C-alpha positions as CSV (number, residue, x, y, z in Angstrom):
1,M,97.4,78.6,105.4
2,A,97.1,82.5,106.1
3,V,94.0,84.5,105.4
4,L,94.2,86.1,102.0
5,P,95.1,90.0,102.3
6,F,92.5,92.2,100.5
7,A,95.3,93.7,98.3
8,L,96.0,90.1,97.0
9,F,92.3,89.4,96.8
10,A,91.8,92.4,94.5
11,T,94.6,91.3,92.2
12,L,93.2,87.8,91.9
13,L,89.7,89.3,91.3
14,A,91.1,91.5,88.4
15,A,92.9,88.5,86.8
16,S,89.6,86.2,87.1
17,S,87.5,89.0,85.5
18,A,90.1,89.0,82.6
19,L,89.9,85.3,82.2
20,G,86.1,85.4,81.8
21,A,82.8,84.8,83.4
22,S,83.8,81.2,84.4
23,S,86.3,82.7,87.1
24,R,84.0,85.5,88.7
25,P,83.0,85.3,92.2
26,N,79.3,84.1,92.9
27,V,77.2,86.1,95.3
28,L,75.0,84.8,97.8
29,F,72.6,87.7,99.1
30,L,70.8,86.7,102.3
31,V,67.9,89.2,103.5
32,V,66.1,88.6,106.7
33,D,62.5,90.3,107.4
34,D,62.2,92.3,110.4
35,L,65.5,91.3,112.2
36,R,67.1,93.4,114.6
37,P,70.7,93.1,115.7
38,K,70.0,91.0,118.8
39,L,71.9,88.0,117.8
40,G,74.9,86.1,119.5
41,C,77.3,87.5,117.0
42,Y,76.1,91.2,118.3
43,G,76.6,90.0,121.9
44,E,73.0,89.1,122.7
45,T,73.4,86.6,125.5
46,N,69.8,85.3,125.3
47,M,69.6,84.5,121.6
48,V,70.7,81.2,120.1
49,T,71.9,81.7,116.3
50,P,74.6,79.4,115.9
51,N,74.7,79.5,112.0
52,I,74.5,83.3,111.6
53,D,76.9,83.7,114.5
54,Q,79.4,81.2,112.5
55,L,78.9,83.5,109.4
56,A,79.9,86.4,111.4
57,A,82.8,84.7,112.7
58,K,84.1,84.3,109.1
59,S,82.8,87.8,107.8
60,I,83.1,91.4,108.6
61,R,80.5,92.5,110.7
62,F,79.1,96.0,110.7
63,D,78.1,97.0,114.2
64,R,76.5,100.2,113.3
65,A,74.4,99.7,110.1
66,Y,71.3,101.5,109.3
67,V,68.4,101.5,106.8
68,Q,66.8,104.4,105.2
69,Q,63.3,103.6,106.2
70,A,61.9,101.1,108.7
71,V,59.3,99.2,106.6
72,C,59.8,96.5,104.1
73,S,59.4,97.7,100.7
74,P,60.9,101.2,101.0
75,S,63.9,99.9,102.6
76,R,64.5,96.9,100.2
77,T,63.9,99.4,97.0
78,S,66.5,101.5,98.5
79,F,69.3,99.1,99.0
80,L,68.6,97.3,95.8
81,T,68.6,100.3,93.8
82,G,71.5,102.2,95.8
83,R,69.2,105.4,96.1
84,R,67.3,106.8,99.1
85,P,63.5,106.9,99.6
86,D,63.2,110.5,98.5
87,T,64.8,109.3,95.1
88,T,62.9,105.8,94.7
89,R,59.7,107.8,95.7
90,V,58.6,104.3,97.5
91,F,57.2,105.1,101.0
92,D,54.7,102.3,101.2
93,L,54.1,98.6,100.3
94,V,52.6,99.2,96.8
95,S,54.6,101.8,94.8
96,Y,56.8,100.4,92.3
97,F,59.9,102.5,91.8
98,R,59.9,102.0,88.0
99,K,56.6,103.8,87.6
100,V,56.7,106.3,90.2
101,A,60.5,107.4,89.9
102,G,62.8,106.2,87.4
103,N,63.9,103.0,85.5
104,Y,67.0,102.5,87.8
105,T,69.3,99.6,87.3
106,T,69.0,97.5,90.3
107,L,71.9,95.4,92.0
108,P,70.8,92.1,90.7
109,Q,70.2,93.6,87.2
110,H,73.9,95.1,87.2
111,F,74.9,91.2,87.7
112,K,72.6,90.0,85.2
113,E,73.7,92.6,82.7
114,N,77.5,91.4,83.3
115,G,76.8,87.9,82.4
116,Y,75.4,86.4,85.9
117,I,72.5,83.9,86.3
118,T,70.4,85.8,88.8
119,Q,67.6,84.0,90.9
120,S,65.2,85.5,93.5
121,V,64.0,83.0,96.2
122,G,61.5,84.1,98.9
123,K,61.3,88.0,99.7
124,I,64.0,90.0,98.2
125,F,61.8,92.7,96.5
126,H,58.6,93.1,98.2
127,P,56.2,91.0,96.3
128,G,53.1,92.3,94.6
129,S,52.6,95.9,93.0
130,A,55.7,97.3,95.1
131,S,57.8,95.0,92.6
132,G,55.5,95.2,89.3
133,K,53.8,92.2,90.3
134,T,56.7,90.1,89.2
135,D,59.6,90.8,91.8
136,D,61.0,92.9,89.0
137,Y,61.3,90.1,86.6
138,P,62.8,90.2,83.8
139,Y,64.7,93.2,84.7
140,S,66.4,92.0,87.6
141,W,66.3,88.1,87.4
142,T,67.2,85.5,84.9
143,F,64.4,83.3,85.9
144,P,61.1,84.2,87.6
145,A,61.3,84.5,91.4
146,Y,60.5,81.3,93.4
147,H,58.0,81.9,96.3
148,A,57.1,78.8,98.4
149,P,53.7,77.0,97.8
150,T,52.8,77.3,101.4
151,K,53.2,81.2,101.2
152,K,49.6,81.2,100.0
153,F,48.5,80.1,103.7
154,T,50.1,83.4,105.2
155,G,47.2,85.2,106.4
156,K,45.0,82.0,107.1
157,K,44.0,80.5,110.2
158,I,46.7,78.0,110.8
159,C,47.6,78.7,114.5
160,P,46.4,76.0,116.9
161,E,44.6,76.9,120.2
162,P,44.7,74.7,123.3
163,D,40.9,73.8,122.5
164,G,41.9,72.8,118.8
165,K,40.5,75.9,117.1
166,L,42.6,77.4,114.4
167,T,43.2,81.2,114.7
168,H,45.2,83.8,112.7
169,S,47.4,84.8,115.5
170,A,50.6,86.8,116.0
171,V,52.1,84.1,118.4
172,C,51.9,81.0,116.1
173,P,53.9,77.7,117.1
174,V,52.9,75.2,114.7
175,D,53.2,71.2,114.3
176,L,54.8,70.7,110.7
177,K,52.6,67.5,110.5
178,T,49.5,69.3,110.7
179,V,50.1,72.6,109.2
180,P,48.4,73.3,105.6
181,G,51.0,71.9,103.1
182,G,53.1,70.1,105.6
183,S,55.7,72.7,105.8
184,L,56.5,76.6,106.0
185,P,57.6,79.1,103.6
186,D,61.3,79.6,104.7
187,I,61.7,75.8,104.7
188,Q,60.5,75.4,101.1
189,N,62.5,78.6,100.0
190,T,65.5,76.9,101.5
191,D,64.8,73.6,99.8
192,F,64.7,75.4,96.4
193,T,67.9,77.5,97.1
194,I,69.9,74.4,98.1
195,E,68.6,72.7,94.9
196,F,69.7,75.9,92.8
197,L,73.2,75.6,94.4
198,K,73.5,72.1,93.5
199,N,72.8,72.7,90.0
200,R,75.0,75.7,89.7
201,S,77.9,73.6,91.1
202,M,77.5,71.5,88.1
203,D,78.3,74.3,85.4
204,H,80.7,77.2,85.1
205,E,78.3,80.2,85.0
206,P,78.7,82.7,87.9
207,F,75.5,83.5,90.0
208,F,73.8,86.0,92.2
209,V,71.1,84.4,94.2
210,G,69.1,86.4,96.4
211,M,67.5,84.4,99.3
212,G,65.0,86.3,101.4
213,Y,63.6,84.8,104.7
214,H,60.2,85.8,105.9
215,R,60.6,85.2,109.5
216,P,60.8,86.7,112.0
217,H,58.1,88.8,110.5
218,L,54.7,88.6,111.7
219,P,53.0,86.2,112.2
220,F,55.5,84.4,114.4
221,A,54.7,81.0,112.5
222,Y,57.5,78.6,113.4
223,P,57.9,74.9,114.4
224,K,57.0,74.7,118.0
225,K,60.1,72.9,119.0
226,Y,61.9,76.1,119.0
227,L,60.0,77.3,122.1
228,D,62.0,74.8,124.1
229,L,65.2,76.9,123.7
230,Y,63.3,79.8,125.3
231,P,61.5,79.0,128.4
232,L,59.0,82.0,129.4
233,S,60.7,81.9,132.9
234,N,63.9,83.3,131.1
235,I,62.1,86.0,129.1
236,H,62.2,89.6,130.2
237,L,60.2,92.7,129.3
238,A,61.9,95.5,127.6
239,P,63.9,97.5,129.8
240,N,62.1,100.7,128.8
241,P,58.4,99.5,128.2
242,Y,57.0,103.2,128.7
243,Y,56.0,106.0,126.6
244,P,59.0,108.3,126.4
245,P,58.9,111.7,128.1
246,W,58.4,114.6,125.6
247,L,58.2,112.4,122.8
248,P,55.9,114.0,120.1
249,E,53.0,111.9,119.0
250,V,54.0,112.2,115.4
251,A,57.1,110.2,116.2
252,W,55.2,107.4,117.9
253,T,53.6,104.2,116.1
254,A,50.3,102.7,117.5
255,F,51.4,99.4,116.0
256,K,48.5,98.7,113.9
257,E,50.4,96.0,112.1
258,L,50.2,93.9,115.2
259,R,46.6,94.9,116.2
260,K,45.1,93.0,113.4
261,Y,45.8,89.4,114.6
262,D,43.2,87.4,116.4
263,D,45.1,87.0,119.8
264,I,45.8,90.9,119.9
265,K,42.3,91.8,118.9
266,A,40.8,89.6,121.4
267,M,42.4,91.9,124.2
268,N,40.4,94.9,123.0
269,I,43.4,97.2,123.5
270,S,42.5,101.0,123.4
271,Y,43.8,102.8,120.4
272,P,46.1,104.6,120.1
273,F,48.0,104.2,123.5
274,G,46.8,101.3,125.0
275,E,49.3,98.7,126.3
276,I,49.7,95.0,125.6
277,P,49.3,93.0,128.7
278,L,52.6,92.4,130.2
279,P,52.2,88.5,130.2
280,Y,51.5,88.8,126.6
281,Q,54.3,91.0,125.9
282,L,56.5,88.2,127.4
283,K,54.9,85.6,124.8
284,L,55.6,88.0,122.0
285,R,59.1,88.5,122.9
286,Q,59.6,84.5,123.4
287,S,58.1,84.0,119.9
288,Y,60.2,86.6,118.2
289,S,63.2,84.6,119.6
290,A,61.9,81.3,118.7
291,A,61.3,82.5,115.0
292,T,64.6,83.9,114.7
293,T,66.3,80.7,115.8
294,Y,64.4,78.9,113.1
295,T,65.4,81.2,110.5
296,D,68.8,80.8,111.6
297,A,68.5,77.1,111.1
298,Q,67.4,77.8,107.4
299,V,70.4,80.1,107.0
300,G,72.6,77.3,108.2
301,R,71.1,74.8,106.0
302,V,72.0,77.0,102.9
303,L,75.4,78.0,103.8
304,D,76.0,74.1,104.6
305,A,74.9,73.3,101.0
306,L,77.1,76.2,99.7
307,D,80.0,74.9,101.3
308,K,79.3,71.0,100.5
309,F,78.7,71.8,96.9
310,G,82.1,73.2,96.5
311,L,81.0,76.8,95.9
312,A,82.0,78.5,99.3
313,D,85.7,79.2,98.2
314,N,84.2,81.3,95.4
315,T,81.2,83.1,96.7
316,I,80.9,86.3,98.3
317,I,78.2,86.1,101.1
318,T,76.4,89.1,102.2
319,F,73.7,89.1,105.1
320,L,71.5,92.1,106.3
321,G,68.2,92.7,108.0
322,D,65.8,95.0,105.9
323,H,65.0,97.0,109.4
324,G,64.9,96.4,112.9
325,W,61.9,95.6,115.1
326,Q,60.8,97.0,118.4
327,L,59.5,94.4,121.1
328,G,57.8,96.7,123.6
329,E,60.5,99.4,123.9
330,H,59.2,102.7,124.2
331,A,55.6,101.0,124.5
332,E,56.2,100.3,120.8
333,W,56.0,97.1,118.6
334,T,56.8,96.4,114.9
335,K,58.9,99.0,113.2
336,H,57.4,102.4,111.6
337,T,59.5,104.6,113.4
338,N,62.8,106.3,113.3
339,F,64.0,104.9,116.7
340,D,67.6,103.4,116.8
341,I,65.9,99.9,117.3
342,A,63.7,100.2,114.3
343,V,66.4,101.3,111.8
344,R,69.6,99.7,113.0
345,I,70.2,96.2,111.2
346,P,72.6,93.3,111.3
347,M,74.8,93.5,108.3
348,M,77.9,91.3,107.3
349,I,80.0,90.5,104.4
350,H,82.1,87.3,104.1
351,L,84.9,87.2,101.4
352,P,86.5,84.0,100.5
353,G,90.0,83.7,101.8
354,V,90.0,87.1,103.0
355,T,87.7,87.3,106.0
356,A,88.3,83.7,107.0
357,K,90.9,81.1,106.6
358,P,90.5,78.6,103.7
359,A,89.0,75.5,104.7
360,T,88.3,72.1,103.0
361,Q,85.2,71.4,101.2
362,G,82.4,71.0,103.8
363,K,84.5,72.5,106.5
364,M,83.8,76.2,106.2
365,F,80.2,76.3,107.1
366,P,78.9,73.1,108.7
367,F,75.4,73.1,109.9
368,R,75.1,74.0,113.5
369,D,72.0,72.5,115.2
370,A,70.6,75.2,117.7
371,F,69.5,72.4,120.3
372,K,73.1,71.0,120.5
373,H,74.9,74.3,120.6
374,S,72.9,76.3,122.8
375,L,74.7,75.3,125.8
376,E,78.0,76.0,124.0
377,F,77.3,79.6,123.1
378,Q,79.6,82.3,124.3
379,P,79.0,85.7,122.8
380,E,82.0,87.3,124.3
381,A,84.1,85.0,121.7
382,Y,82.9,87.3,119.1
383,G,84.7,90.5,120.0
384,T,81.5,92.6,120.1
385,N,83.5,95.7,121.4
386,Q,86.0,95.6,118.6
387,S,86.8,99.2,116.8
388,F,86.4,99.1,113.3
389,S,90.0,100.4,112.7
390,R,91.6,97.5,114.7
391,P,92.3,94.4,112.5
392,N,91.7,90.7,114.0
393,L,91.8,87.9,111.5
394,S,91.1,85.2,114.2
395,E,88.2,83.0,114.2
396,K,86.3,85.9,116.0
397,G,85.8,87.6,112.9
398,L,86.3,91.2,112.0
399,S,84.1,94.0,113.0
400,S,83.5,97.5,112.2
401,D,81.9,100.3,114.3
402,A,81.8,102.9,111.4
403,L,78.4,104.5,110.7
404,V,77.3,102.8,107.7
405,E,73.9,102.6,105.7
406,A,72.0,99.7,103.6
407,V,72.2,102.1,100.6
408,D,75.8,101.5,100.6
409,F,75.5,97.7,99.9
410,Y,74.8,98.2,96.2
411,A,78.3,99.9,95.3
412,T,80.2,97.6,97.7
413,I,79.1,94.4,96.1
414,A,79.7,95.6,92.7
415,E,83.3,96.6,93.7
416,L,83.9,93.4,95.4
417,A,82.6,91.4,92.5
418,G,84.8,93.3,90.1
419,L,82.0,94.8,88.2
420,D,81.7,98.7,87.4
421,V,81.0,100.7,90.4
422,P,78.2,103.2,90.2
423,S,79.2,106.9,90.7
424,T,77.4,109.4,93.0
425,C,74.2,110.3,91.6
426,P,73.6,114.0,90.6
427,N,71.1,116.1,92.5
428,N,68.4,115.1,89.9
429,S,68.9,111.5,88.9
430,F,65.4,110.5,88.0
431,H,66.8,109.7,84.4
432,V,70.1,108.3,85.3
433,K,69.8,104.6,85.2
434,F,73.2,103.7,86.9
435,C,74.2,105.7,89.9
436,T,74.2,105.5,93.8
437,E,73.3,107.6,96.8
438,G,75.6,105.3,99.0
439,A,79.2,104.8,99.2
440,S,81.3,101.6,98.7
441,L,82.6,100.1,102.0
442,V,85.4,98.6,100.4
443,P,87.8,101.3,101.9
444,I,86.7,99.9,105.3
445,I,87.3,96.3,104.2
446,K,90.5,97.0,102.9
447,N,91.4,98.9,105.9
448,L,90.7,95.9,108.3
449,T,92.4,93.2,106.1
450,M,95.6,94.9,105.2
451,T,97.7,93.3,107.9
452,S,101.0,95.1,106.9
453,Q,99.8,98.4,108.4
454,D,100.3,99.7,111.7
455,D,97.9,100.9,113.9
456,D,98.7,104.7,113.4
457,V,97.9,104.4,109.7
458,R,94.6,102.3,110.6
459,K,93.6,105.1,113.2
460,R,93.6,107.8,110.3
461,M,90.9,106.0,108.7
462,T,87.7,108.2,108.6
463,W,84.2,107.7,107.5
464,K,80.7,108.9,107.5
465,P,80.0,111.5,110.3
466,A,76.3,110.7,110.0
467,V,73.7,108.2,108.7
468,F,70.2,109.1,107.5
469,S,66.8,107.4,107.5
470,Q,63.2,109.0,107.1
471,Y,59.6,108.0,108.1
472,P,56.2,109.3,106.5
473,R,53.2,110.1,108.5
474,P,49.5,110.9,107.4
475,S,49.0,113.3,110.3
476,V,50.5,114.5,113.6
477,H,48.2,112.4,115.8
478,P,47.6,108.7,115.4
479,R,44.3,108.0,113.5
480,L,42.5,104.6,113.9
481,F,41.3,104.7,110.2
482,T,44.4,106.0,108.3
483,D,47.1,103.6,107.7
484,D,50.8,104.7,107.5
485,V,52.0,101.7,105.7
486,E,51.5,99.3,108.6
487,E,50.5,96.4,106.8
488,E,50.4,92.7,107.2
489,E,53.1,90.9,105.4
490,D,52.9,91.0,101.4
491,E,49.2,92.4,101.7
492,E,48.0,94.0,98.4
493,E,46.0,97.0,98.4
494,E,42.9,97.4,96.2
495,E,44.5,100.5,94.3
496,G,46.3,101.4,91.3
497,E,49.9,100.7,90.9
498,G,52.1,103.7,92.0
499,S,49.4,105.2,94.2
500,Q,50.6,106.5,97.5
501,T,46.7,106.5,98.8
502,S,44.4,103.7,99.3
503,S,40.9,102.9,98.3
504,R,40.3,101.9,101.9
505,G,41.0,105.5,103.0
506,R,44.5,105.8,103.5
507,T,45.3,109.4,104.2
508,P,48.0,110.7,101.6
509,I,51.4,111.4,103.4
510,R,51.6,115.0,104.7
511,I,54.6,114.7,107.0
512,M,58.2,113.4,106.8
513,G,60.4,112.6,109.7
514,Y,63.9,113.1,108.6
515,T,66.5,111.8,111.1
516,M,70.2,111.8,111.4
517,R,72.4,109.4,113.5
518,T,75.9,110.6,114.6
519,E,78.6,109.4,116.9
520,E,76.8,111.0,120.0
521,H,73.5,112.1,118.8
522,R,70.2,111.4,117.1
523,Y,68.2,114.3,115.6
524,T,65.0,114.3,114.0
525,E,62.7,116.7,112.3
526,W,59.1,116.1,111.6
527,I,58.2,118.5,108.6
528,A,55.6,119.2,106.0
529,Y,55.8,116.9,102.8
530,D,54.1,117.4,99.5
531,L,53.3,114.2,98.0
532,K,52.2,115.6,94.7
533,T,55.6,116.9,94.0
534,Y,57.7,114.7,96.5
535,T,59.3,117.6,98.3
536,P,59.8,118.5,101.9
537,T,59.1,121.9,103.4
538,W,61.7,122.5,105.8
539,S,60.1,125.9,106.8
540,K,57.1,124.0,108.6
541,V,58.5,122.0,111.4
542,Y,55.8,120.0,113.5
543,A,58.1,118.5,115.9
544,R,61.8,117.8,116.7
545,E,63.7,114.9,118.6
546,L,67.0,115.1,120.1
547,Y,68.6,112.1,122.0
548,I,72.2,112.3,123.6
549,Y,73.7,108.8,123.7
550,S,76.4,109.4,126.3
551,S,73.6,110.0,129.0
552,D,70.7,108.3,127.1
553,P,71.9,105.3,124.9
554,D,68.2,103.9,124.8
555,E,66.7,107.2,123.3
556,D,64.1,107.4,126.2
557,V,64.2,111.2,126.9
558,N,63.9,113.7,123.9
559,V,65.7,116.9,124.8
560,A,65.0,118.9,121.8
561,K,63.0,121.5,123.8
562,V,65.5,121.7,126.8
563,P,67.1,125.2,126.8
564,A,70.4,123.9,127.7
565,F,70.6,122.0,124.4
566,Q,69.2,124.5,121.8
567,D,72.7,125.4,120.4
568,L,73.3,121.8,119.9
569,A,70.0,121.3,118.2
570,T,70.6,124.2,115.9
571,S,73.8,122.7,114.9
572,L,72.4,119.4,114.3
573,S,69.4,120.7,112.4
574,Q,71.9,122.4,110.0
575,Q,73.7,119.2,109.6
576,L,70.6,117.3,109.0
577,R,69.3,119.8,106.4
578,A,72.7,119.7,104.6
579,G,71.9,116.0,103.9
580,W,73.8,112.8,103.2
581,R,76.0,114.3,100.4
582,K,77.7,116.4,103.0
583,A,78.2,113.3,105.0
584,L,80.2,111.1,102.5
585,P,83.2,109.4,103.7
586,Y,86.5,110.9,103.1
587,P,89.1,108.1,103.9
588,T,92.7,109.4,104.3
589,L,94.5,106.3,103.1
C-alpha cells in the first residue's frame, strides 16, 4: 500500500473531525533535555540511536531547527506557548509566564480545550516555580503531571567511585541493582507512559501525552552497560576545543552548571577560563553518548508500546530537543550561548500513513536493541544531504533543510490535528490568549509529500530567510558569584515566583544577546536590556559577532570587526533589528 499523500490525509482529517472526538488523531509529544542533533539519523557515525533513527526514517526530519533560547525553561515556555522569550518574559528557571507576562493558551491546553485527554510525564514544562509549581496543571493537563519517584534522588550522592564512595558527579554510570529506588527517572517515566497508552487503547477519547526525558542532561546518570557501546579509545576531543579568536567575553559561558559536580570541583579548575583536563573531556563526551543511547532505549520502549497497543495508525508523533549542548567546542560545555551547537536541535514529525507506509500492528515501531543494532548502523542510509524541496517516500524518511524554529511547533501540531490554528500575534499580545509568533510548518510538509508535483514546482517553495535566538547576561565579563541561569537540573531558588533575580545574589539581566541565523551567516548583537520594562536598547551595543559559514562552518572566527566585512555586518544588523516578523515565510504554492 502506498504512502498516503498529504492532501488525502488532510481530507480524512477534516472528515474525522466532523465525525467527533473519537476519530481525531492522538498526539505523542516527545521532548529530550539537552539533546544536540548528533544522532545516527543526523549523520553522526559514532552515535548508536536505533530507535530515534527508526522514528526519523518514518518521519519528516528537520535538519536546521533552532530554539529561541538555549536553556530549559525559556525554551520550553517558548515552544509550548508559541511565543518568543521577549513575549513570555521567561529568561531563567523560576519565572512563570502566567505571572510575568500573560495568561497564554499553551499547546496542550489548546488540545485539552478541544476535548483531548492531556497528560504530562517527566519534564515537559520546567518543573517548580517556572510552571507554577504544578507543571501548569490544571490549565494544560487533564491530570496532574507525573514525575518518577526516583526523581527525588537527582542531586544526591548516587555515583559510585572505584573505592565504593558515593559522590554527586557529572559522570555517573550506575548499577540499577544498587541505585536508590532500584531504577532511574526516565525508566519509571517510560513505565508510566506505557501504562497510560495501554489504558488509552481501551477507550475512544483522543489524547495528547507529553513525554519528557531527563537525559542526557547532567548528571550523566545511566545504566553502566551503555558504556560498553563507547570504548574510551574510540572517543575523540571536540575538533575546535579552544577559545575562539576575537570572541567577546559576553558571548562565552564559563559553564558554571558543570562546575558544581563533585568530580569537576575536585579538579580546581580556575574561573572563568580554566580548561577541563583533556582525559576527563573524553570521559564527559563518552558519558554524554552513553546517556543519549540510554534515552534512545526509553524512546524505543514508548514507540513499541504505542505500536503494539494499536495506536500508531492514528497518532501524530513529534520529537524535539529543548536545546543543544556543547561538549568542549570553543572550550565550552553545557548550553547558555548563541553558538549554533547550543541552539540547534533535532526535530521530526511522524504522520501516520503520510511519512511512512502503513504497517500491521506491532510492525511500525518494533523496539530496537542498541546492543544488537550497533554493528548494523549505517548513517548514510538516512539521506542526510537531502534538500527539503526534494521528496523521498522511501524508508530513508523525508528531510527538510529549511530554516525552522521550535516556536513553529505550536501552529504546526494544531493544524495537523485539525484544531484551530493560532494567527500571528499583534505587536503587543500580552492580553491575547491565543496567537503565535511562529509559523505552521504544514506548507513544508505538504510540499514534501505531494508526489504529483514536479521538481520545478517544488523548487519554487521558499521559507524563512532567517531564524532568531537570544541569550541574557548579567554583565560583559563572567563573574564567579553571579549566575546567569546556569543551574542544576530542576533546582529551585529561594525567591519569589516570577522574579528574575535571586536571593543568593544573582545579578539582574543587563545585557541581551540577540542572534540571527541565515543561510550563510550567523550575526549577533549584545545590547543593553532593561529588565524592569523588558525592553532592549539597540543604541547601546556592547559587542557583535559575525560568522561566515562558507569559510567557517564551526563558527570559530568572529569577523564582526574585520574591515572587509563591515558592509555585510551593517546589512545583517538591519535584518536582525527588523526581527522575526520580517522573516515570516512566503510560500509560493
